[in-house]
N, C-alpha and C positions, 0 to 999 in steps of 0.2 A: 415580697414578690413585686408588688403590682408597683412599690417605689424604685425598684430596679430597674424594672424593664427599660421607662422612657430614658433613664441613663445610658443604658446599655445600646439603644438606638441609635443614637447620635455619635458614639464612639466609634460604633460601624459604620455609620453612613461618613463619618470621616477618616475614617482608614481607608477607606476607598479612595480619596485623592491623595492622602499621606502615600499610601502605596505606589501609585501613578506619578508621583513627583521623585520617590525616591529611584523609580524605575525611569524618570525622565535623567534626573542627575548621574545616577551611572551610567548612564547612554552617551552622556555630554561627555563625560571622564575617559571613557572607552574609545569616545572618537578624536578627543586633543591628545591620550596616551600613545596615537600611532604617529608616530615622527613622519611618517609615507605620508598620511592623509593632511596633516599641519602644512608640510611645504606643498603641495600639491594646491590645497586652497589659497595658502600664502601669493605662490605663482599666479595663480588666475586671479587674485586680489590686483593683483601687479599688471596683467593684461587687461582686465576689466579698465581698469583707473586710465591706463596709457589709452585705451579706445574711447573714453569718454573726453578725454582733455585733449586727446591728439592734436586738434585740430590750432590749440593754444600755445600746446608745449613744444610742438616741431619746430626743431632749427632752423627748415626751410621749408619753400611753398611745395607743394606734394607735386606740383609739376612745373617748376622752374627751370627751366631749361638753361646749360651753361655746357655749350658745346667746347670751350677753351678748358674745361675741366671735366671732360666726359674718361670714365673707367680709370678713375683716381681711386688707389688703394686707400685701406682706413686709415686716418689722419686725426689729427688734431681739431679739424675745422670741418671732416667729413667721419665722422666716427666708424660707418659702413661702407664707407668708398660713395662712390658716385656709378652710375650706368652709364649704358652707349650714350645717353643724352645730357649726361651731365648735374642728371637729376640726383638727390640726394639720396641714400637707400635707407638710412635710418627715417627720415621724414616716411617717406613713401610706407616704410614697414609699421609704422605707428600708427599710420592713417588708415593701412590695409584693414587693422586690428579690430577698427570700428564697424568697418565693411564685413569681416568675417564673422563677428560676432552678433550683429545684428542678421544677420544670415540665419546663424545658426538658433539663434532664441525665437526668430520668430516662425523659422520652418519646423523646430519641435514643437512651439507651443499650439501651432496648428495640429501637428499628429496626434501632441497629447490629448485637447481638447477632443477630437473627432475620433479618432482610436478609443480613448477612453471609455466613451460614448457609446460606440460600437460594441466594445468588449463586453461592458455594464450589461446594458440590454440584451446581447446574445447571452451571456451567463444566467442572468437573471432570469429570463423569457424562455428559454431552452426552446424544445420542440423544434418546428419548422422554420419559427424565423431565425436562431440559432444555427439551423442547416446552412440556411440559404446566406448568412451573414460572414458565417466560416467559410462558406465554399468561396465567396467573393474574396474571401483575404486570402485562401489559398492561390487564387489567382493571380493575384499580386506576388506573393511569396514564389509564383513560375519563374518570375522574371528576375536576375541579377538586380540588385538597387540601383548600381550605375548606370548599367542599360537602360533601365524603365526611366531614370532622371533624363539621361539622354535623351529618348524620346519622346517625353515630354516637352522637354525646353526645344527640341528641332520642331515640334510642331507649333509651339504657340511662341516663338522666338526669343534671343538670347535678352540677358537683362537682368536687372536686382530682382525685380518681383517675380518673373519667372522662376528663376533657379530659387528664391523662398520656398514657390509655390511646389515644383518638382521636389524638391526634398523634401518636403512635408507630407506630399503624398506617397513618396515611396517608404517614408517611414512611419506612418498611419496604421498598417497592418500588424507591426512588430508590438505597440502599444496596444491593441485591440486584443493581440494572444497576451498579453501578460496579465491584462483587465480581464479576460475571460476566465482565463487560469485563478487570477484570485477570487473574483465573484461566486464561481463553481463551487470554492471551499467554504464561503462565507454564507452562504445562503442557505446553506444543509444547519447553519448553528442554532441552538435553542432560540435564542433571541429573536430571530427573522421569522421564525416558524410562528412564534405566538405572534409576533406582528401581522404575520399572513392569517392567522386563524382570528384575530381580531377585527380582520377587515380592513386593516390600516392600507391607505393608498399605496402604490407600488413607487409610485415617486418620492413618496415620504420615509418609504423603506431604503430606497437607494441613496438618498440623502441622507440619512440617520445612522443607518447601521451599515449600509454595504460599503460606499466610498470611504468613510472612516477609518475603515479595518481594511482597506487595500492599499492605503497611499503608502509602505514603506516599498513594496517591490515597482512601484511606479516610480516614485521619487529616485529610486538606482537606476531604472530603465533613463528615466530622463536625463541624468548627467551622461551614460553612457552613449546615449544617442546624439547630444551635443557635441562630444568627440569624433561621433562618426559624420555629423553635420558638417564640423571643419573641415573634413578629408574630404568629403564629398563636394563642398562649393570649392576648394582649392583645385579639384581632380577637373569641375566643370570648367573653372576658368582657365586651367591649364590647356584644355582643349577648344579653348575661346568659345564656350557654349553658357560662362556664366558672366561674370562681372565683367563688363566692356571697357575698354582704354577709353578716355584717358583716367577713367577711375581704376585706384589702385588695389591690386587683391594679391595676396599670397602665391595663390597659382597663378594668376596672370605674372607676376614677378619671376616665378620660375620658366614659365615659356619665354619669358624674353630673354630672359640668362642661359638659356641653353646653346648659342650661338656663342657664347663666350665664357664661359665653362673652363679652357685652358688660360686666358688670358685675365678673367676677372673673377676670381672664385670667391668674391664676395657678393656678389650679384645673388648667388643661389643658396648659399651658405646662410645667411641671415635671413631672409624669407623662410628658407626650409628649417630653420631651427625654430621659426616661430609658430609654424603648421606642429612639429613634433611636440613642442613643450605645451603648446596649449590641449593638444589631442589628448597626449600622456598625463596629462594635468587633470583633466575629466575623467578619463579613464581610472586613474588611482583615487581620486574622489569618491568615483562611485562604487570602487572595492570598499574603502573604507566605510561609506552610508549601509551598503549590506552588510557588513559586520554587525552594524550596531544596529539595523532596523531590522535583521532577522533573529527572531528570538532564542533559535537553535544557534545559530554563530555565534551571537553573543552570547550565549552560554558555555558553550566549547571553551571559545578565548579566555573568558575568565577564569574557566576551570583550569586550566594549561596556566594561567597566569597565579595559581594560588600555588601548583604544585611545587 
């Protein structure tokens, strides 16, 4: 008996990482087996690649004016045509992708950090602090997202930094709600209760037990929020309160194209298509990640495939 127990313990201990590894491999297989998710990831990779290398691979300068070639349709020399000032639409779409992704990633990162912090602290602490923080979140939810962003930008003056700050602020409550809901379900788990009983500092409990177990919903929300941030930035720029000319932005290009829709359809088609493809890809990628990270959804999908 004494000889068998020491051997059983390492096997049991090694079984936990092995089970986790099998779960991780199964999750990746499920993610890669979804063609919609794979296509979305590939499209986003292309968009990010263009955004990073746009200034070096764009065929023309972003503000190279050529009045002699204004409103030229797509051709071999200008694949996406030219705008009313003769600027190459393809080059401007490529450079604008970097601006849009910069706004999306920075604003969502701000909302992620602040929102998750508020949600985790609120959900774990409970009581009066939870009530106060959630009432503040409810107040922000009372305003439409775009209207609140417009108000913030109008107060602080339009610009790149203001646009990122405004979008980050309006999406912070969403992350706070998601983080709080997940924290409420995790804090009642036995391992959290044992840690609290042992007198473990709350910061250690949040870092070691709570945050690692709420990453799934937050990752999914991050992907979805990136899509909405792209749309919000485009809307603000279209209204003249986002990225300011001469810097290119997809929304600003749509605004400039509205007076030439009948005679230069390409001016609105290509930036609009860029917004559509990027936002849709983030959404579909988020849906695919939700299927993988949600154990119930993953089990349901796997059971359907076995039938």
